[in-house]
C-alpha positions, -999 to 999 in steps of 0.1 A, spaced: 123 307 -134 134 328 -104 165 321 -84 145 312 -53 124 287 -72 155 271 -87 169 267 -53 137 251 -39 135 227 -69 172 218 -66 167 208 -29 137 186 -39 157 169 -67 187 165 -44 164 148 -18 150 124 -45 184 115 -58 199 108 -24 170 89 -9 152 74 -39 175 71 -69 207 61 -51 190 34 -29 173 19 -60 206 18 -78 222 0 -49 193 -26 -48 196 -31 -86 234 -36 -82 229 -63 -56 202 -80 -76 228 -84 -105 255 -97 -82 262 -134 -75 254 -147 -40 285 -156 -19 294 -164 17 305 -136 39 293 -101 47 279 -87 26 266 -120 11 272 -111 -25 301 -108 -48 313 -74 -61 297 -64 -93 329 -46 -105 360 -67 -102 398 -63 -110 410 -95 -127 434 -75 -136 416 -48 -154 381 -38 -146 354 -64 -153 317 -62 -147 304 -96 -135 267 -95 -140 248 -125 -127 211 -129 -138 205 -160 -117 185 -142 -91 161 -127 -117 158 -161 -133 149 -177 -100 123 -151 -91 106 -153 -125 106 -191 -127 101 -203 -92 63 -211 -84 69 -199 -48 76 -164 -59 48 -164 -85 24 -174 -58 37 -147 -35 31 -121 -62 -4 -133 -68 -13 -134 -31 1 -99 -26 -18 -85 -56 -50 -101 -44 -45 -88 -9 -38 -53 -22 -67 -53 -46 -93 -65 -21 -79 -42 6 -80 -12 -17 -115 -20 -28 -127 -24 8 -110 9 17 -128 26 -12 -162 13 -4 -158 23 33 -138 54 28 -159 71 1 -190 75 23 -168 87 52 -151 113 31 -184 124 15 -200 128 50 -170 148 63 -171 171 32 -208 176 35 -207 182 73 -210 216 89 -179 236 89 -176 234 127 -175 196 127 -151 190 98 -119 196 119 -131 172 146 -141 145 121 -107 148 103 -90 145 136 -108 113 144 -97 99 110 -61 108 118 -62 98 154 -48 62 149 -16 78 136 -9 91 171 -2 55 182 26 33 170 18 11 140 30 -21 157 10 -13 189 -22 -9 168 -17 -41 150 -9 -60 182 -41 -47 197 -60 -66 169 -44 -98 181 -63 -94 214 -95 -84 197 -95 -113 172 -83 -142 193 -106 -171 201 -116 -157 235 -115 -120 225 -144 -95 225 -152 -99 188 -156 -137 191 -177 -133 223 -199 -106 206 -206 -130 177 -217 -157 201 -238 -133 222 -256 -120 191 -263 -155 178 -243 -150 147 -221 -180 157 -228 -209 180 -191 -213 191 -163 -187 191 -151 -186 155 -115 -188 144 -106 -153 134 -69 -148 143 -43 -160 118 -68 -162 89 -73 -142 58 -102 -124 74 -80 -111 102 -54 -100 76 -79 -81 56 -93 -64 87 -59 -53 97 -51 -40 62 -83 -20 59 -79 -6 95 -43 5 88 -48 20 54 -83 34 55 -71 69 64 -49 70 33 -81 66 13 -103 90 32 -79 120 32 -74 123 -6 -111 117 -12 -120 144 13 -95 168 -3 -112 162 -37 -148 163 -25 -144 194 -3 -134 214 -34 -167 207 -53 -189 236 -60 -223 231 -42 -239 251 -70 -234 222 -94 -256 200 -72 -282 228 -69 -283 231 -107 -288 193 -110 -316 195 -85 -332 223 -105 -331 200 -135 -351 174 -114 -322 150 -111 -326 124 -83 -300 122 -55 -286 90 -71 -284 106 -105 -268 137 -90 -242 115 -73 -235 94 -105 -234 124 -129 -218 151 -107 -202 140 -75 -186 108 -87 -170 121 -119 -156 151 -101 -141 129 -74 -122 106 -98 -88 123 -91 -93 117 -54 -103 81 -60 -72 76 -81 -49 92 -55 -65 72 -26 -63 39 -45 -26 45 -53 -18 54 -17 -34 22 -5 -26 -3 -32 11 4 -35 21 -1 2 -4 -30 5 15 -50 -22 47 -50 -1 31 -51 34 50 -74 58 39 -66 93 1 -73 90 4 -106 71 31 -117 96 11 -108 128 -25 -115 117 -23 -137 86 -21 -175 85 7 -196 73 -7 -196 38 -3 -158 35 31 -160 20 32 -125 5 60 -107 -13 69 -88 20 73 -121 39 93 -136 10 116 -106 11 121 -109 48 129 -146 45 155 -141 17 172 -111 35 173 -123 71 168 -160 71 184 -172 39 209 -143 37 203 -143 -1 205 -106 -8 206 -109 -46 174 -129 -48 157 -105 -23 169 -75 -43 157 -90 -76 123 -96 -60 121 -60 -48 132 -47 -82 105 -67 -100 78 -56 -76 89 -20 -81 88 -24 -119 53 -40 -117 40 -11 -96 57 17 -117 48 4 -151 10 12 -149 18 46 -135 42 53 -164 16 41 -190 -11 64 -175 13 93 -175 22 87 -212 -15 82 -221 -25 115 -205 1 134 -226 
């Protein structure tokens, strides 16, 4: 390994340690501390009584694992993430395939249109959906005008609005990895399949889809993981029943000031998300 490469890798590892490992250790330390009045609202993990003593409190983990409220929040978040990821895949795959198969002069423009929402603030984009989905908004009027509904339907503050917001916000994270995978495919493979009298559907199922599996996996990971902990969209568009993990974290941190419980909740969510990734990595070895 050259000196320059070691320097570059050391900078990467330093960044990961400072902004990933250290914050995770802080969260884990808080989750093992006892709640107390004051600021910060938790007791020190290392105490002098005299002599150093580590006071580990597992009450926060016990509460999160046994309380039905948190179990329901986990299930709602997992369902929200799964449905949103599936919807993004079903919508994003044809989009990515169309961009990859488009003429070279159109690809840059199409990719720019996919990334265009990122040029506007996230909160501004989600707030725009409040105006679109309210009872007197354009979507409700359009449904009445087309005859799909006799009266303006209730869209805002429902699960439907929440899923619409999730798909809208995270669709580019599915399209871009899929496009990166599909654009590297050799067109000669499809030509060879055509020469063997394969139908378009068979060419897609036997050639295009298997080769795009890495892009599908990357896109699903980029959508599913942030969707599990999403707070803003369920808070602004979802109904009162959408008590997700993100909303539970906010409540414990800022309303109840119970930092150990919130940290335990965050630690368990992280463990649930990292465990499948670690299993896949070990299986591939």
